[in-house]
N, C-alpha and C positions, 0 to 999 in steps of 0.2 A: 407489591405498592402501588398507590395511587400519584399520578404525577401531579406536580403544583399546577394550580390553575396556571392557564395561556388562550392567547387568542388564535385564531387560526388564517389565513391568508392563502389563496389557491394562486401562483403566478402565473400569469397566461404568457408572457415571456419573458425571455432573458433582461430586457430592460426591467421591466415591472418587476422580477426579484431583485433585480440593481435596485431601485424605486422603496420599495419596501426593507433592504437590508440598513438602506441610508437612511431610513426615517427617526433614528435616535434610539429608540427603542433597542434591546436586549433582543436580538432577534437571530435568527437559526434555520441555516436551510435545511429541510427534509425531502430526502431523495427516497431510499428506499425503506429508511427506518430503522435497520436492522443494528445499526451501533446506536445513534443518537437516543431513539426511546426506550432501550432497554436502560439508560443513565437518568432518562427523567422519570423512569419509574422508581426507580433508587432516590432518586431527589440528587443525585451526583450535579446533573443539568436542570437550571430551572429558565430556559427562555419565559420572555415577556411573548415574545411573538414566534412561530411556527409558519416557516412560507413554505409551502410544497412545490417543489419544482417538479416533482415528478411527473408531470403531464408535457413538458419540455420536448416534445421529439426534436426538436433542432440540437439536442446536446444527449443524442444517441446514438451508436450506431459505430462502424472505424471504414477507415478511408488508406490509403497510402499515403507517405508524406516522406519527401526528400529520403527516398531510399527505403526507409523505414513506416512505421503506422502512426496514425493519431486515432486515438481510442474517445470519444464522447464519454465525458465525465458521466451522463445519466445510463449510459449501457451497463447493463444486467450482466453477475457474474456468469450466468448460462450462457450468455449470446457471448460472452469473451470465450468462454469456455471452449465454445462448439462454432468457433466463428473461423472458417476455412483460411481467411487469409491470416489472421491471426498465428493458425496452426502452422504455416507455411513461412510466415517474415518472422516469427518471434513467438515459436511454441510454449517459451517457458512462461511468459504471462498466462497463455489459456493454460498451461500445466497449474499454475498456482491457483487462478481462479477455479477450476475443475473441483479441490480442495478444499475449497472454504465452507464452511458450517456443513450444513445440508442441504438437500433439495428445497426446500422452502427457502431459506436463507439466498440460496444462490438467484433464484427466480425474482426474488424482491432487491437483493441488495446492489451496489451500483459499486462499479471501477471508482467512482468518485467521491462516493462518501466514503467509503474505505479508506481512500487514501488521506482525504481531508480531515477525518475524525483521527486521524496520527496518531492510532494507539500501537507502541513500538511492540506489542506481540501479534499485529495485524503482518499476514502475508504478502501484499501486492508492494506495501511500501519497502521492504526488503530487496525484492525484484526489483523494484525499477532503480534505485540506490544503484544495488551492481549494475544494472543496465545503462546509468550516465543518463537519466531519461530526464523529461524536463514535464513541467507543469505549467498550463497556461490558465490566467486569471483573469477576469474580468471587475473592473469597478468603474465607479463614476468618473475616473481621469483616464478611462481606456482600458488596452488590453496588456499584459506584462506575460513572458515565460520567465521561471523560476525554476534551476535546477533541481533536479532531486537531493542533490548535494545540499545545498542552501535550505530544504521546503520544512524538513522535519526538525522542530527546534524543541523539543520536551514531550511529555506524555500528555497527551492530549493536546499537545500544541505544535501550531504550523505557521507558517509564513504567510498565510492568508489573512487579509486585513478584514476587521469586520463586517467592511462593507462590499468586500469580494466575493464572487462565485466562481467556482472552480470548472470552468467549459469543458479543457479537454487534457489528456495525458499522450506526449507521445515519448515514441522508443525506437530505438536503430534498429536495422533485421539484427538478429541475433539466433546463436545457438547456446543451448544450457539447460539446466535443470535444476529444480527445486524440490529439498526436503524438509519434511519437519519431521518430529517427535509429537505426539499429542496420544491421551489418553482414551479419549474417543472422539469418532468422526465430527462430531460439532465442537469440539472444544479449540480454543485456540491455541496457536502452536506454545509447547514449553520450551523448545528451542526451532526455529528455523533456518537454514543456509540455502543460498542463492548462490551457483555458481554460472558462468556466462562467460563465450569467447566473441567478442566482438571487438572489429577494428583491430584484428591481429594479436589482443590480449586476453588475459582471462582475467575477470573482474569476481571479486567474491564480497558477499553480505550479508547479516545476520537480523536475525529476528529475533527480538525478547532477552537479547544478553545487554542491557540499557536503557537509558529514558529512550531512544532513538532509534532505528534501525543502524546497523555500525558498518562500516564499510571493513574488511577484514585485510586490511592494510599490511600486517605481518604476514599474512599468509603472497596474498601478491609480491611481495618483495623478495620471499623466498622461491615463490615460483620464478620471477625473473631471473634470480642466481643461480638457474639450475637445479633446484628442489624436485624429487619428486611428488606426490600427492599425499603420500604416508608423512613425510617429513614438513612439508608445507601446513600439512592441516596440522601438525602437535604447536603451530603457532596462531590457531584459530581464535582462542579467548585473548590473545593479549588486546592491551588498550579496553578491553570491557568492562561493566558493573554490573551482572546479572543479577534478579531481584532473586533473594528464597521466599517461600511461599508454598502452600501445600501441595503443589503440582512440582517441587524440586526445590533442594537446597541453589545454593549459588556454585558451590562445588559441583554438584552434581549437572548444572547447565554448563559450565565449562567443559566439562567430559561429552556430553551431547554435542556438542559444538565442534569438538575435535573430531568426534564419529561423523556425523552429518558433512560436515566438511569435505573429510579422506572420501566419503561416498560418492559426494560430488562432483571432486573432483578426476576421480577417474571414471567416471561417466563422460565428465567434459574432455579429457584429455584421452581418450580411448575412442 
């Protein structure tokens, strides 16, 4: 498929990108393009203007922040996966990044692009939700911080305004794991499960079990009541609305959620 016609601008700075986003046109920021371009080829997305932010080095890199990590939105998945700082402070983020797509996608795709795309089958949004992470957005009115629990609004829908740019991802120091089932290495997760231990408690989140990543509050409540991994995981599909498609029925996904959460909890609790 061929995308609909569009104009292209190369952003030379974050301020330049924000100026272009505020132009009043239907504009989209282009980072690695691994999520947006396929939608454009299918004409599910038809922006008038593509704003290339791929060369904004100021949005790349990993640094310590408030005991945890701040990861620039333009940091490539490969760089997140191989960062010693990420592996030492919050290895579950590196683990999830290492399992995204294939090497080509990991070398081009960015953590910010993946999260801003807000695909419910994506890996990093579920991990970020389990971690109680935060997203930093910059717009004409300045900078604001959005909790992950408030960021994902629906399928491909986030709390980012049309004239805002995601600039940074913040996560606490934590231990945990991310497990997913998919038929081929480059496929989206049929179901994904993140289990993390942060600030003395265990949090669990699911990918592709609804219109957004979902916190498995039933599992967390069971763990708080003293349940073991098996008993807590039996509640993994509570409150979910998984899709049915060629990769599996809703019932199949509910079963996968219970299995993956059990295995993730076993890894985290032992």
